[in-house]
N, C-alpha and C positions, 0 to 999 in steps of 0.2 A: 768215928768219922771215916777212917780208912775203909771199914766194912761197908759203909753207906756208899762211898765213891765206887768201891768195887762192884756193889750191886747195881748201881746206875750204869756203869760201864758194861756189865753183863747184859742188862736190858737193852742198851743201845746196840750192842753187837747182835742180839737176837732180832731186834727190829730191822737192822740193816740187812741181815741175812734173809728175813722174810720179805723185805722190799725187793731184793734181788730175785727171790723165788717167784714172786708175783709178776715181776717184769718178764721173766723167762716164760711164765705161763701165758701171759698176754701175747708174746711173740708167737707161741705155739698155736694159739687160737687164730691169729691172723693168717699164719701160714696154712693151717688146715682149711680155712675158708677159701683162700686163694686156690689151693690145690683142687678142692671140690668144684669150685666154679670153673676152673680150667678143664677139668674132666668133663663137666656137663657141656661146656661150649665146644669141646673137641668132638663129643658125641653128636651134638647138633650139626656141626659142620660136616662130619663124615656122613651122617644120615641124609643131609641135604644133597651132597654129591651123589650118593647112591640113588636117591629119588630122581635126580636129574638124568642119570644114565638109564634108569628103568623107563622113565618117561620118553626118552629119545628112542629107545629100542622098541617099546610097545606102542608108540604113537598115542600116548595117554589113554590107552585102552584099559580093559578090565584087569589085566595083570598088574598094571600100575596102581589101580584103585585098591586091589587086594593087598599089594605090597605096602601101600600107604596105611591101610587100616590095621596092618600088623605092626608096622614100624613106629608110627606116631604114638600109640599108647605106651610103648616101651620107652620112648623118649620122655613122655610126660611123667612116667614113673621115676625115671632118673632125675628129672627136674624137681619132682615133689620131695624126694628124699634129700636132694641137694639143698632145697629151700629150707626144709625143716632143720637140717643140721646147721645151715648158715645162721638161722635164728638162734639155735642153741649155743653156738660158739660166740655169737654176739652177746648173748646174755652172760656167758662165762667171762667174756672180756669186761663187761660192765661190772661184774662182781669183783674181778681182780682190780679194776680201777678204783672201786670204792675202798678196797683194802689198802691200796697204796695211799689213798687220800687220808685214811685214818693214821697211817704211819707218819705221814708228813705232819699231821696234827700233833702227834707225839713229839716230833722234832721241834715244833714251835713251842710246845709246852715246856720242853726241856731247855730250849735256848730261844727265847722270843726274838732275839736280834736277827735270826735267820729268816723271819717272816717276810721281810722286804725283798729277799733274794729269791724267793720261791715263785715260780710262774704258775705251776699247776695247783689244783684245788687242795685245800687242807680240810675241807668239809666233805662228808660222805653222803649228803643228800643228792637227789637227782638233779635239781636245778644247778647246784654248784659245779658238779662234774661236767654237765653239758656246757655251761657258760665258759668254763675254763678251757674247753676244747674248741671254743669259737662256734659252737652249734646253737641254733635256735629252733624252737618247736615249729615245725612246718609239715604239712601233709606231703610235700614234695621231697622231704628228706628221705623218706622211705625208698624212693626210686634210685637214689644214689648209693644205697648200701648194696652189699653183695646179695643179700636176700631179696631186695627189691628188683635188682637186675634179673636174677634168676626167675622171679615170679612173673616178670613181664615177658620174658622169652618163653616161659612155660605157658603163659596165657596165649601167646601166638600159636604155639603148637596145638593147644586145645582148640583154638579157633579154626585152624586149618583142618584138623580132624573132623570137627563138626561140619565144616563146609563141604568136605569130601563126602561125608555121610549124607548130608542133605541133598547133594547133587546126584549121587549115585544110587542111594537106596530109596529116597523119597521122590527123586526126579524133579526137584524144585528148579526154577529158573536160576541163571547164574547170579543175578542181582540179589535174589532172595537168599541164595546159598551164602553169598558174601555177608548179607545182613545177619544170618544165623551165626556165621563165624565170628563176626564182630561182637555179637551179644555174648557168646560163650567166652570170647577173649576178655571182655570187661568183667563178666561174672567170675572167671577164674582169678583175675587180679584182686577183685574185691574180697573174695573168700580167703585168699592167702593173706591179704592185708589184715583182715579181721583176725586170722589165726596169729599173725605176728603181734598185733596189739594185745590180744588176750594173753599170749605167752609172756610178753614183756611186762604187762600189768601184774600177772601172777608172780613173776620174779621180783618185781619192785615191792609188792606187798609182803613177800617172804623175808625181806631184808629189814633189819632193825637199824634205824638211823641214830647214831650216837653223837655226831657232831654236826648238827644242821647249820646252814649258813643263814642265821637269823638276821644278820645285819647287811646281807648282800655283799659281802667282801669279795 
């Protein structure tokens, strides 16, 4: 009997340690996402100021166009890698959250009385984790995430670049150049959104659900 109690205590200690490790890892993913988003926004802000100075000095002439055609693709590249990494860390955070839910399920199995005191999910399926975070499936939810914000700003950069190219290289009228920019803006967001959905779906499919929320608890 003493050996059984000692074994249970050891398992509980291991689970508690793992819970702490997962919580620390989640904090790390959030911090990295914020840092990368800040770096991207700082780059965009600095580039915008540089473009404004060049436009003022060159009177929106050909040097400004050339400067834009060189700078904007660089910004878009920074945005792309920031977006991809933001999606990756979001998936990592989701995996860590699933792991913590499994550990809480063990707590409830070991001591059912604690179930009523737990706020977060004890099930490791997708719906349970989202519901206990107060989130509901919505197409607009993507835009309030770090990845969604980065994709929107990145789409604007792509649209401006396309507009500048249409105006300077093809000599389209201003309104048509703006239209081209808007189309590229929308296309960029849609493509990045599709990447986000595919990456998230692949991550979901790779996880094995051990404790589904069959009763909607």
